[in-house]
Residue frames as a rotation matrix with the C-alpha (Angstrom) as fourth column:
MET 1
-0.021 -0.259 -0.966 -18.91
0.116 -0.960 0.255 24.93
-0.993 -0.106 0.050 39.68
ARG 2
0.533 0.281 0.798 -19.72
0.813 0.094 -0.575 26.35
-0.237 0.955 -0.179 36.31
LEU 3
-0.555 -0.794 -0.248 -17.36
0.621 -0.594 0.511 28.62
-0.553 0.130 0.823 34.41
PRO 4
0.187 0.561 -0.807 -18.57
-0.222 -0.776 -0.591 31.79
-0.957 0.289 -0.020 32.82
TYR 5
0.885 0.309 0.348 -19.04
0.231 0.357 -0.905 31.49
-0.404 0.882 0.244 29.04
PRO 6
0.732 -0.643 -0.225 -15.85
-0.605 -0.461 -0.650 33.36
0.314 0.612 -0.726 27.94
GLU 7
-0.142 -0.828 0.543 -13.62
-0.940 0.285 0.188 31.23
-0.311 -0.483 -0.818 30.17
ALA 8
0.219 0.306 0.927 -15.35
-0.095 0.952 -0.292 27.97
-0.971 -0.024 0.238 29.24
TYR 9
0.987 0.162 -0.009 -15.00
-0.010 0.010 -1.000 28.85
-0.162 0.987 0.011 25.57
SER 10
0.391 -0.919 -0.058 -11.30
-0.894 -0.364 -0.261 29.62
0.218 0.154 -0.964 26.03
TYR 11
-0.217 -0.442 0.870 -10.71
-0.661 0.723 0.202 26.28
-0.718 -0.531 -0.449 27.76
ALA 12
0.594 0.507 0.625 -12.59
0.129 0.706 -0.696 24.49
-0.794 0.494 0.354 25.00
GLN 13
0.895 -0.338 -0.292 -10.42
-0.403 -0.329 -0.854 26.18
0.193 0.882 -0.431 22.37
VAL 14
-0.017 -0.959 0.282 -7.26
-0.998 0.032 0.049 25.18
-0.056 -0.281 -0.958 24.21
LEU 15
-0.054 0.063 0.997 -8.45
-0.336 0.939 -0.078 21.58
-0.940 -0.339 -0.030 24.58
ALA 16
0.905 0.387 0.176 -9.38
0.064 0.287 -0.956 21.42
-0.420 0.876 0.236 20.87
GLU 17
0.620 -0.736 -0.271 -5.91
-0.719 -0.397 -0.570 22.67
0.312 0.548 -0.776 19.97
VAL 18
-0.206 -0.656 0.726 -4.25
-0.851 0.487 0.198 20.09
-0.484 -0.577 -0.658 22.25
ILE 19
0.301 0.408 0.862 -6.28
0.031 0.899 -0.437 17.33
-0.953 0.159 0.258 20.59
ARG 20
0.980 0.024 -0.197 -5.49
-0.190 -0.181 -0.965 18.64
-0.059 0.983 -0.173 17.08
ARG 21
0.241 -0.969 -0.061 -1.77
-0.944 -0.219 -0.245 18.69
0.224 0.117 -0.968 17.84
ASP 22
-0.171 -0.203 0.964 -1.93
-0.589 0.806 0.065 15.25
-0.790 -0.557 -0.257 19.46
ASN 23
0.717 0.515 0.470 -3.55
0.083 0.606 -0.791 13.88
-0.692 0.606 0.392 16.29
ILE 24
0.787 -0.515 -0.340 -0.79
-0.553 -0.346 -0.758 15.43
0.273 0.784 -0.557 14.14
VAL 25
-0.161 -0.885 0.438 1.87
-0.972 0.220 0.088 13.79
-0.174 -0.411 -0.895 16.34
GLU 26
0.068 0.248 0.966 0.15
-0.242 0.944 -0.225 10.44
-0.968 -0.219 0.124 16.09
GLU 27
0.954 0.300 0.004 -0.13
-0.048 0.165 -0.985 10.70
-0.296 0.940 0.172 12.31
GLN 28
0.439 -0.874 -0.207 3.60
-0.826 -0.301 -0.477 11.45
0.355 0.381 -0.854 12.05
LYS 29
-0.240 -0.496 0.834 4.43
-0.787 0.603 0.132 8.53
-0.568 -0.625 -0.535 14.34
VAL 30
0.513 0.499 0.698 2.40
0.043 0.797 -0.602 6.18
-0.857 0.339 0.388 12.12
ARG 31
0.950 -0.173 -0.261 4.07
-0.296 -0.221 -0.929 7.60
0.103 0.960 -0.261 9.00
LEU 32
0.099 -0.988 0.116 7.54
-0.978 -0.118 -0.173 7.15
0.185 -0.097 -0.978 10.50
ALA 33
-0.091 -0.094 0.991 6.79
-0.516 0.856 0.034 3.66
-0.852 -0.508 -0.126 11.70
ALA 34
0.820 0.436 0.371 5.84
0.083 0.551 -0.831 2.69
-0.566 0.712 0.415 8.12
CYS 35
0.635 -0.660 -0.402 9.23
-0.741 -0.374 -0.558 3.88
0.218 0.652 -0.726 6.78
SER 36
0.861 -0.427 -0.277 11.81
0.435 0.900 -0.035 1.25
0.265 -0.091 0.960 6.32
ASP 37
0.699 -0.715 -0.017 15.10
-0.464 -0.471 0.750 1.66
-0.545 -0.516 -0.661 8.08
PHE 38
0.917 -0.394 0.065 17.76
0.278 0.514 -0.812 1.05
0.286 0.762 0.581 5.43
ASN 39
0.705 -0.708 0.039 21.33
-0.510 -0.469 0.721 0.91
-0.492 -0.529 -0.692 6.68
LEU 40
-0.066 -0.843 -0.533 24.72
-0.998 0.065 0.020 -0.37
0.017 0.533 -0.846 5.62
TYR 41
-0.666 -0.089 0.740 23.97
-0.294 0.944 -0.151 -3.90
-0.685 -0.318 -0.655 6.86
ASP 42
0.349 0.890 0.294 20.83
0.070 0.288 -0.955 -3.98
-0.934 0.354 0.038 4.73
ALA 43
0.611 -0.220 -0.761 22.78
-0.773 -0.376 -0.511 -2.73
-0.174 0.900 -0.400 1.71
PHE 44
-0.537 -0.843 0.002 25.45
-0.831 0.530 0.167 -5.44
-0.142 0.089 -0.986 2.21
ALA 45
-0.432 0.424 0.796 22.73
-0.074 0.863 -0.499 -8.11
-0.899 -0.274 -0.342 2.65
THR 46
0.605 0.630 -0.487 21.36
-0.493 -0.184 -0.850 -7.12
-0.626 0.754 0.199 -0.78
PHE 47
0.411 -0.554 -0.724 24.53
-0.864 0.016 -0.503 -8.35
0.290 0.832 -0.472 -2.41
VAL 48
-0.566 -0.713 0.415 25.99
-0.808 0.579 -0.108 -11.12
-0.163 -0.396 -0.903 -0.21
ARG 49
0.461 0.639 -0.616 25.16
-0.675 0.703 0.225 -14.71
0.577 0.312 0.755 -1.02
PHE 50
0.331 -0.274 -0.903 25.74
0.284 0.941 -0.182 -17.88
0.900 -0.196 0.389 1.00
ASN 51
0.982 0.187 -0.034 26.04
0.095 -0.324 0.941 -15.89
0.164 -0.927 -0.336 4.27
ARG 52
0.128 -0.992 -0.024 29.69
0.914 0.127 -0.386 -15.00
0.386 0.027 0.922 3.67
SER 53
0.395 -0.049 -0.917 31.39
0.611 -0.732 0.302 -12.00
-0.687 -0.679 -0.259 5.16
TYR 54
-0.582 -0.579 -0.571 32.43
-0.137 -0.622 0.771 -10.63
-0.802 0.526 0.283 1.77
ILE 55
0.684 0.724 0.093 30.99
-0.013 0.140 -0.990 -10.13
-0.729 0.676 0.106 -1.73
ASP 56
-0.501 -0.798 0.334 32.60
0.387 0.138 0.912 -10.90
-0.774 0.586 0.240 -5.04
ILE 57
-0.875 0.094 -0.475 31.85
-0.424 -0.622 0.659 -9.72
-0.233 0.778 0.584 -8.57
ALA 58
-0.730 0.634 -0.255 29.22
0.284 0.621 0.731 -12.39
0.622 0.461 -0.633 -9.10
ASP 59
-0.308 0.603 -0.736 27.42
0.917 -0.017 -0.398 -11.29
-0.253 -0.797 -0.548 -5.90
LEU 60
-0.591 0.001 -0.807 27.56
-0.002 -1.000 0.001 -7.68
-0.807 0.002 0.591 -7.06
GLN 61
-0.917 0.227 -0.329 26.19
-0.359 -0.108 0.927 -8.54
0.175 0.968 0.181 -10.48
THR 62
-0.554 0.737 -0.388 23.42
0.667 0.671 0.324 -10.71
0.499 -0.079 -0.863 -9.02
GLY 63
-0.321 0.406 -0.856 22.45
0.760 -0.430 -0.488 -8.03
-0.566 -0.807 -0.171 -6.51
LEU 64
-0.723 0.020 -0.690 22.41
-0.306 -0.905 0.296 -5.30
-0.619 0.425 0.661 -9.18
ASP 65
-0.879 0.428 -0.211 20.37
-0.022 0.405 0.914 -7.57
0.476 0.808 -0.346 -11.42
LYS 66
-0.407 0.740 -0.536 17.80
0.910 0.382 -0.163 -8.05
0.084 -0.554 -0.828 -8.64
LEU 67
-0.251 0.230 -0.940 17.59
0.396 -0.862 -0.316 -4.27
-0.883 -0.452 0.125 -8.34
GLY 68
0.677 0.553 0.486 17.15
0.628 -0.090 -0.773 -3.91
-0.383 0.829 -0.408 -12.10
VAL 69
0.618 -0.529 -0.581 20.45
-0.425 -0.847 0.319 -2.01
-0.661 0.050 -0.748 -12.53
TYR 70
-0.481 -0.856 -0.188 22.63
-0.730 0.272 0.628 -4.65
-0.486 0.439 -0.755 -14.16
LYS 71
0.733 0.668 0.129 21.44
-0.435 0.606 -0.666 -6.81
-0.523 0.431 0.735 -17.01
PRO 72
-0.251 -0.900 0.358 23.96
-0.218 0.412 0.885 -9.45
-0.943 0.144 -0.299 -18.18
């Protein structure tokens, strides 16, 4: 069965729009997947040394030095 030209053209437009939107969604998913997830645990891990459950002033200074914030 063949559709008349106006209907076939309308279906083609709708299909093109669905594909365009699907491409946008995929691009956003790739962009989000590339983002790092930085949370409180990651922030703490930046400063803690020796796998302790606390940080002291030396840990804080070393961590800030690694970030380029603190220069002794």
